[in-house]
Every structure is written in structure tokens, then in C-alpha cells.
C-alpha positions, -999 to 999 in steps of 0.1 A, spaced: -792 664 657 -779 666 620 -743 662 630 -752 631 650 -769 615 619 -737 624 599 -715 608 624 -737 577 625 -737 575 587 -699 577 586 -696 550 613 -719 528 593 -698 534 562 -666 526 579 -682 494 595 -693 481 560 -660 488 546 -641 469 573 -667 440 570 -659 439 532 -623 441 541 -624 411 566 -645 390 541 -621 397 513 -586 391 531 -596 370 562 -618 345 546 -622 323 513 -658 336 508 -665 342 471 -648 374 460 -680 386 447 -695 392 482 -668 415 494 -668 432 460 -707 439 465 -700 454 498 -672 475 486 -692 487 458 -723 496 481 -702 515 506 -680 532 481 -709 546 461 -726 558 492 -696 573 505 -688 592 473 -723 606 473 -722 614 509 -688 632 506 -699 649 474 -730 662 490 -717 675 524 -683 685 514 -682 726 513 -645 730 502 -645 733 465 -609 720 462 -619 687 479 -647 683 457 -627 690 426 -602 662 437 -632 639 443 -644 645 406 -608 639 394 -605 605 412 -636 595 393 -622 608 360 -589 589 365 -609 558 373 -627 562 339 -593 565 323 -582 534 342 -612 515 328 -600 525 293 -568 508 302 -583 478 316 -603 472 284 -574 477 261 -547 456 280 -570 429 293 -547 422 321 -574 424 347 -612 427 350 -637 455 360 -635 440 395 -601 457 399 -615 491 388 -643 487 416 -616 479 442 -595 509 430 -628 529 435 -633 514 469 -597 521 482 -600 557 470 -634 562 488 -619 548 520 -593 574 519 -620 601 514 -640 585 543 -609 587 565 -606 623 557 -643 630 567 -641 609 598 -609 627 608 -624 662 601 -654 654 622 -632 640 651 -644 605 646 -613 588 634 -612 567 666 -638 544 649 -612 536 622 -587 530 649 -608 507 668 -614 486 638 -578 486 630 -569 472 665 -597 446 663 -585 435 629 -549 433 641 -558 410 670 -580 388 649 -553 386 623 -528 375 649 -552 348 661 -555 336 626 -518 334 621 -512 316 654 -538 290 643 -525 284 609 -489 288 613 -482 251 622 -498 240 589 -470 257 567 -433 257 565 -416 281 589 -415 317 573 -444 312 548 -481 314 559 -514 316 540 -544 332 559 -565 330 528 -564 329 491 -556 366 491 -536 370 522 -502 354 528 -469 363 545 -460 393 523 -496 408 522 -499 404 560 -471 428 567 -488 454 543 -522 450 561 -505 454 596 -487 485 582 -520 500 573 -534 492 608 -505 506 626 -505 540 606 -544 543 613 -535 539 650 -506 564 647 -527 590 629 -553 587 657 -529 589 686 -512 620 672 -544 638 665 -552 635 703 -517 645 712 -504 610 723 -472 594 715 -468 560 696 -482 529 712 -451 508 712 -469 479 726 -490 478 696 -462 484 673 -443 454 689 -474 432 684 -476 442 647 -439 435 643 -442 401 661 -471 391 639 -452 402 609 -421 381 621 -442 350 626 -459 354 593 -427 358 573 -415 380 546 -382 397 546 -395 430 531 -423 433 558 -398 426 587 -372 451 574 -399 479 568 -415 474 602 -382 475 619 -372 507 600 -405 524 610 -403 515 647 -366 528 648 -373 560 632 -402 567 653 -382 561 684 -353 584 672 -378 612 665 -403 610 693 -381 609 725 -360 635 741 -330 614 750 -314 605 717 -285 585 731 -309 563 751 -329 557 720 -299 547 700 -291 521 726 -326 509 724 -325 508 688 -292 486 688 -308 463 713 -340 460 691 -320 453 660 -300 426 678 -330 410 694 -350 411 661 -319 396 640 -317 368 667 -354 360 665 -355 363 628 -324 338 626 -339 314 650 -377 313 636 -373 321 599 -337 312 589 -332 348 580 -297 348 566 -305 320 543 -336 335 530 -317 368 524 -291 350 505 -315 331 485 -332 362 477 -302 379 465 -291 349 445 -324 338 431 -324 327 395 -338 347 365 -369 327 365 -377 342 401 -362 376 394 -384 408 400 -360 427 379 -364 403 350 -403 408 353 -399 444 351 -376 441 322 -400 420 303 -429 442 309 -409 473 297 -401 455 266 -438 448 260 -447 484 269 -422 498 243 -436 477 215 -462 504 204 -477 537 216 -509 521 229 -490 497 251 -472 527 266 -505 547 272 -529 520 282 -507 492 296 -492 461 278 -509 429 276 -487 402 293 -501 370 276 -471 367 255 -447 364 285 -448 332 305 -430 348 335 -456 377 336 -485 354 330 -474 331 359 -470 358 385 -497 383 372 -479 408 394 -448 431 388 -442 431 426 -440 470 425 -470 490 432 -461 520 411 -453 500 381 -485 479 387 -505 510 382 -494 511 346 -497 473 341 -533 477 354 -546 510 343 -521 527 320 -497 555 320 -522 584 331 -534 567 365 -498 558 370 -485 594 366 -516 607 386 -512 586 417 -475 586 416 -478 624 415 -500 623 447 -473 604 465 -445 629 454 -467 657 463 -474 646 498 -436 640 504 -428 673 490 -454 693 510 -446 672 541 -409 680 539 -416 717 530 -440 722 560 -418 699 583 -446 675 591 -422 648 602 -450 622 608 -462 625 572 -426 621 560 -419 590 582 -451 572 573 -449 582 536 -413 570 532 -422 537 551 -452 530 527 -431 540 495 -403 516 506 -427 488 511 -446 496 479 -413 492 459 -414 453 466 -450 443 465 -486 454 454 -498 476 483 -526 497 465 -553 480 487 -537 491 518 -519 524 511 -541 542 487 -566 550 515 -537 564 536 -523 584 507 -556 598 497 -563 607 533 -529 626 536 -535 642 502 -569 656 511 -557 669 545 -528 687 529 -551 701 502 -575 716 526 -546 733 541 -561 730 575 -542 699 585 -528 692 619 -490 694 617 -476 663 633 -442 675 642 -420 653 663 -392 668 684 -363 657 704 -373 681 731 -400 671 755 -414 705 759 -423 709 723 -460 703 717 -480 692 686 -498 717 666 -535 726 669 -560 701 657 -592 707 638 
């Protein structure tokens, strides 16, 4: 009876979070509404997890997350680049990762997967509706979800489905992968298209038995994708424009200007540098790099901590030959180098981190031989 109650509570938390996610990214409803939903479910999720978790290592890390958030608050107050709302969002993304961990541990991750599927279908419908209102290759679903962020969200949904499928010993759903890729292609954004192509190709290569056949499939997939990209989004022109863009648009220049501000004094280095003296940084309010954004938002300690989590997951995954972890982590890292992705990938990274910390994780090991089976589940 108690287990049923716990499962229902977790399902309620997941429902609340996805509702908040939909409100924030799929609509233009006042941001305070989704923020209130996130704060509500995050506090309850944290209390639930801290109450029912028996592993001391997991509890220790939950407390560490909270301490890092406090340090991040100090950074926010110093650099004044953002508001307390951004810290609440960070707290929310972290607790979604913790919630993923508990739902996976209790074999209820299917709930998250179902929400991911529903979200993908709805997002595809929204893009189909609005795509005629914008120039080819650039779409805005809401004030907070455009072409670039659409591919990030879809990567999160696809990874959630991938985690669920391998937890029940099933291979990648390539129909779902193709749908996510197609939506990304229509929405536009070179980085998203390239990243999704990379992910699907790598999954193909590692998951099936006949490597030669898969290589042919990959070549065909690349050629078809290139043709579609050229036809729909004027891909070559966009790539050339991206490479040859002027200094006013250069992401490298943004990083250079921020680094210059960061080096002005020790406090800017520790707590993050205020960007008000730079017109370029003020205009974009985004370094277009998730890892440097952590410094820009919260300071050096949160940056090193979250960056350390990413490195740790990669290190342990490679060491233990958890190939799925490696593939998904490398994909998310690549995507994070070109845009702000904390809202989508921190839940995934926290989930992987807690699974590894507990040392009872399923080892998602791909093989080129059909007879090789996945390792034991919980």
C-alpha cells in the first residue's frame, strides 16, 4: 500500500513538472505561473527524496546540490546579471533529475517517457501550425522557445525515451528518432540538425549487428538529410553565413569580452562578471555556451561543480564501458557548447550522476553482436 502511495506521489510530481514545462516553453503565459509550479513541485520533490532515500551517498549529494544553489545565489546577487527566478529554475532542473532517479529506481520511468512522447507530438503540431508565419529556417513557438531551443528540448525528450527503452531491454525507436529529427529540421538551427544526425548515426553503428549495412544506411541518411536541408533551409548558405559572420554576431567575440570582464578583479572571477559595460553581452544576455553561462549566472564554484559532474559521468561511463551513457553524454556536451541547455540537460546529467553514485546502475552496453544482452536492471 505504501509503495502504491509513493508511486502515485512521484507520478503527481512528474505531472506537475511537465505542466510547468509546457506552460513555460509552449505558451506565452506569464512566466510567474510556471515559476510557481516549478517551485511547488521542486520543494516537495526535494523533501520527498530526502525523506525516503536510504542511501547516504544520495542524500549527501542532494544536500550538496542545495549548498551549490546557495553559492549560486551569492553569485547572482553580486553580478546582477539575472534574478532569483533563475536560481529557482536551477533548483527545479536539479530536482527533476532527482525525480527521474527515483522514478527509474522504482521502475516508473515510463511515466516520464509518456510525457516526453506527448510533449514531442504537441511540439510538432505547434511547429506545423506556426512555421508558415516565419521565414524558412527560423521559427518561434513562444517567447522562450525558438528554432535553437526546439532541438534542445527534443534531444531531452528523445534521451528520456532512450533511457526507458534500454531499461526494459528494447532498442532505439528509430521512428521516434526520425520524427524528432524531422521536427528539428523544420524548426531550423544548424547545431540541432547536426547534433541529431550525429546521435542517430552513432546509435545505428553501435546497436546493430551488421556494421557494413549500417554504414550504408548512415551514408544514405546523411545524403537524404543534406538534400532536405539544402532544399528547405538553404543549408549551405546558412553554414557559410555562420562561418563568415561579422564580429557583431560572433560568439567567440562574446566570450572574449566576458573573459576580459571576468579578469578585471578577483570578485568577478569568483562570483561572475556584470555585463552592463558591454553592449554586445547586454544585447544577447547569453554566452551561447552552457558551461560558460554557469559562470556568467552563478560564479566559478557552480561552474566547476556542474562541469565536474559532466566530466565525472563521462569518466565513469568510459571506464565501465557504459556505451549508452557515453553516446548520450557526448551528444549533450556537443550541443551545450553552442547554446544554453541547462533547462534540458541538467535533469539528464543529475539522473546519470545519481545512478552512477549509487553504483547499482544498469550498464547500458551496446554490442555489434546480436547475442549480447543488456546487463541486469534494478
